C-alpha positions in Angstrom: -43.5 70.8 9.0 -41.3 73.8 10.4 -39.7 73.2 13.8 -40.5 76.2 15.7 -38.0 76.0 18.4 -35.7 78.1 18.8 -31.8 77.1 18.6 -31.2 77.9 22.7 -35.1 76.2 22.8 -33.7 73.0 21.0 -30.1 73.1 23.7 -32.2 73.8 26.3 -34.7 70.6 25.4 -31.9 68.2 23.9 -29.4 68.1 26.7 -31.7 67.9 29.3 -33.1 65.2 27.8 -29.9 63.1 27.0 -28.2 64.7 30.7 -31.8 62.4 32.4 -31.4 59.6 30.3 -27.7 59.1 31.2 -27.4 60.3 34.9 -28.6 57.9 38.3 -31.2 60.3 38.7 -32.1 60.9 35.0 -36.5 60.7 34.9 -35.8 58.7 31.8 -33.3 56.3 32.8 -34.1 52.8 32.7 -32.9 49.3 32.2 -31.6 49.8 28.9 -29.3 52.9 29.6 -28.2 52.3 32.7 -26.1 49.0 30.9 -25.6 51.5 27.9 -24.1 54.5 30.1 -22.1 52.6 33.2 -19.9 55.6 33.0 -22.8 57.8 34.6 -23.4 55.8 37.8 -23.0 57.6 40.7 -23.1 60.8 38.4 -26.3 63.3 39.8 -28.1 65.8 38.3 -28.2 68.8 41.0 -30.4 71.7 39.5 -33.7 71.6 38.0 -34.7 71.9 34.9 -35.7 76.0 34.9 -32.7 76.2 37.1 -30.9 75.0 33.7 -33.0 76.8 31.6 -32.2 80.0 33.1 -28.6 79.3 33.4 -28.8 78.7 29.3 -30.0 81.9 28.6 -27.3 83.7 30.5 -24.9 81.4 28.3 -27.1 82.1 24.9 -24.1 84.0 23.1 -21.8 81.4 23.4 -24.6 79.0 23.1 -25.4 79.9 19.4 -22.3 80.7 17.9 -20.6 77.0 18.3 -21.6 74.4 15.9 -22.5 71.7 18.1 -22.8 73.4 21.9 -22.5 71.0 24.4 -22.4 70.6 28.3 -19.3 69.4 29.8 -18.3 68.7 33.6 -15.4 70.9 34.5 -14.5 68.2 37.1 -15.4 64.8 36.2 -15.3 63.5 39.2 -17.9 65.4 40.4 -21.8 65.9 40.2 -23.5 68.6 37.2 -24.2 71.5 39.6 -24.7 74.7 37.7 -21.0 75.9 38.8 -19.2 72.3 37.6 -20.7 73.0 34.0 -19.2 74.1 31.2 -20.9 74.9 27.4 -17.9 74.0 25.1 -18.4 72.8 21.4 -19.0 68.8 20.8 -16.0 68.0 18.9 -14.0 69.3 21.9 -16.6 67.6 24.5 -16.1 64.1 22.3 -12.0 64.2 22.9 -11.8 66.0 26.0 -10.0 63.3 29.2 -10.3 60.2 26.8 -8.2 57.5 26.6 -4.3 58.0 25.2 -2.0 55.6 23.2 1.4 54.7 25.0 3.5 52.7 23.2 0.6 50.9 21.5 -1.8 50.8 25.2 -4.7 51.9 26.4 -6.7 51.7 29.4 -10.4 51.2 28.8 -13.1 54.0 30.3 -15.3 51.2 31.8 -13.2 48.4 33.0 -10.0 50.0 33.7 -7.8 47.2 32.2 -4.4 48.1 30.2 -5.0 46.8 26.6 -3.9 47.0 23.2 -4.5 49.5 20.9 -5.9 47.3 18.8 -8.6 45.8 21.2 -10.1 49.5 20.8 -12.9 49.8 17.9 -11.8 52.3 15.1 -13.4 56.1 16.1 -12.7 58.4 13.6 -14.6 61.6 15.5 -11.7 61.1 18.3 -8.3 62.6 18.4 -6.6 59.3 18.3 -8.5 57.5 16.1 -9.5 54.8 19.0 -12.8 54.9 20.7 -12.3 54.6 24.6 -13.9 51.7 25.2 -12.3 48.5 24.6 -14.5 46.0 22.1 -15.5 43.8 24.7 -16.7 46.4 27.2 -18.5 48.2 23.9 -20.4 44.5 23.1 -21.3 43.8 26.5 -22.9 47.5 26.8 -24.2 47.0 23.3 -26.4 43.7 24.0 -28.8 45.5 26.5 
């Protein structure tokens, strides 16, 4: 069966669904996603689906030019607001503000502990080749 959604329609639907799974006030958030998305605790969505849809249509040209468009918070210490989001390619978004390994050590984005590089899973999508979550936190997260 052929997908009847447009590129912009697919982007709006999938992005809105993913935000609502991750964020603290998301309508699709449940016990399993709470444990899996610990870094989103306290992060809120402060716009409606219609406001988001209109914002996406205003940025339609950018969304359609990217291979894998994604929503990125400009300031990661703030909530999702229309003023605090931007569109970027997923590969750039994944690598932005992530664990930096200096002298063979990095800081886990969940437990905030300094650990050796080998304590982080290999992740070829990342610029440094390692994940941002240590193996111990990742195993706890995956059990839920």
